[in-house]
C-alpha positions in Angstrom: 0.1 0.0 -0.1 3.0 2.6 1.1 4.6 1.7 -2.4 0.9 2.7 -3.9 1.1 5.8 -2.4 4.7 6.6 -3.3 3.8 6.0 -6.8 0.5 8.1 -6.9 1.4 11.1 -4.7 5.1 11.5 -4.7 7.8 12.0 -6.8 9.8 10.9 -4.6 10.9 7.1 -3.8 12.9 7.6 -0.7 10.9 6.6 2.7 11.4 9.6 5.0 9.4 10.6 8.1 7.4 13.2 6.3 6.2 10.6 3.8 5.4 8.4 6.3 3.4 10.9 8.5 1.2 11.5 5.2 0.8 7.8 4.5 -0.3 7.4 8.0 -2.6 10.3 7.3 -3.6 9.1 4.0 -4.5 6.1 4.6 -7.2 7.2 7.4 -8.8 9.4 5.3 -9.1 6.8 2.7 -9.7 3.8 4.1 -12.8 2.0 3.2 -12.8 0.0 6.3 -14.2 0.4 9.5 -11.0 0.2 11.3 -9.6 1.8 14.1 -6.5 1.3 14.1 -5.4 4.2 16.1 -2.4 6.5 13.9 0.4 5.5 15.5 -0.3 1.6 14.8 -0.2 2.2 11.1 3.0 4.7 12.0 4.3 1.0 13.5 3.3 -0.8 10.0 6.1 1.5 8.6 9.2 1.0 10.5 10.3 -2.8 9.9 10.3 -1.8 6.5 12.4 1.0 7.3 14.8 -0.8 9.1 15.2 -3.3 6.0 15.5 -0.6 3.6 18.4 1.1 6.1 19.9 -2.2 6.6 20.1 -2.7 2.5 21.9 0.7 1.8 19.3 2.8 1.4 19.5 6.9 2.4 17.2 7.3 4.6 16.6 7.0 8.8 14.8 4.3 10.4 11.6 5.9 11.5 11.7 5.9 15.1 9.9 3.6 18.1 6.7 5.3 19.6 7.5 8.6 17.8 3.2 8.7 17.7 2.6 6.7 20.7 2.5 3.6 21.9 0.4 0.9 20.3 -0.5 -2.5 20.5 2.6 -5.0 19.5 1.8 -8.2 17.5 4.2 -11.2 17.8 6.3 -11.4 14.5 5.3 -14.2 12.7 7.1 -17.4 13.3 7.0 -20.4 10.1 7.9 -23.7 11.6 10.5 -25.9 10.4 9.5 -29.7 9.5 11.4 -30.9 12.8 10.2 -28.5 15.0 6.6 -30.0 13.9 7.7 -33.0 14.3 8.9 -32.4 17.5 5.6 -30.5 19.0 3.7 -33.6 17.8 5.9 -36.1 19.3 6.2 -33.8 22.6 2.2 -33.6 22.4 2.2 -37.3 23.3 4.6 -36.9 26.5 2.0 -34.9 28.2 0.7 -36.7 31.3 -1.3 -38.3 31.7 0.7 -40.4 29.0 -1.7 -42.0 26.8 -4.5 -40.3 28.0 -7.0 -38.0 26.2 -5.0 -34.6 26.5 -1.8 -35.6 24.7 -3.6 -37.3 21.9 -6.7 -33.9 21.9 -3.5 -31.9 21.9 -1.7 -33.9 19.3 -4.6 -33.8 17.3 -5.3 -30.5 17.2 -1.6 -29.2 16.1 -1.7 -31.7 12.9 -5.4 -30.2 12.4 -3.5 -26.4 12.1 -0.3 -27.6 10.5 -2.3 -29.1 7.8 -5.2 -27.0 7.4 -3.7 -23.5 8.7 -7.1 -22.9 10.4 -6.3 -19.8 13.6 -6.1 -22.3 16.3 -9.3 -20.6 17.6 -11.0 -21.7 14.8 -10.1 -24.9 15.3 -11.2 -25.0 19.1 -14.5 -23.7 17.9 -15.2 -26.1 15.6 -18.1 -28.6 16.2 -18.6 -32.3 15.0 -21.2 -31.4 12.3 -18.3 -29.0 10.4 -16.5 -31.2 9.2 -17.3 -32.9 6.3 -14.8 -36.1 5.8 -17.1 -37.2 2.5 -16.4 -33.6 0.8 -13.2 -33.4 2.4 -13.6 -30.2 4.1 -14.1 -27.9 7.1 -17.0 -25.2 7.7 -15.7 -22.7 10.0 -19.0 -20.7 11.2 -17.2 -18.2 12.9 -14.0 -17.0 11.3 -12.1 -14.0 11.5 -14.7 -11.3 11.5 -17.2 -13.7 12.0 -17.2 -14.8 8.4 -18.1 -18.3 7.3 -15.2 -19.8 5.1 -14.7 -23.5 3.5 -11.6 -24.9 4.8 -10.2 -28.0 2.1 -8.5 -31.3 4.0 -6.6 -33.3 2.5 -7.4 -37.2 3.5 
């Protein structure tokens, strides 16, 4: 989105403080969503990108932390390696009581998350009637934004 703003609104392609602040104001005023994302959070989305550009040798400054105030911090995305997934699956079987329902439930939950890409809350809230093995799909009734979605299964 920042690249579209730069291409449309600005002749310079250098990310600087002035451009970042104008983009934050632009996205706030042109957003069609009902999102109430604070301005500080919009600004914070640019910080990792600015650090990346500085590390790549671009002539600019890294945007400062908490320049527009504090905001809710999300954890960075983490993609598990296959070996880590195997360790989680095997570790689930070691939960107490060994061989009990808890260890099997956690292993099935991890397997479902890994194989389908479901969010943890979606997997936990899913009901038996939402799983359609004959059609190879799971119907998620309350996905993000409380939408319905179909998740394919590889059986």
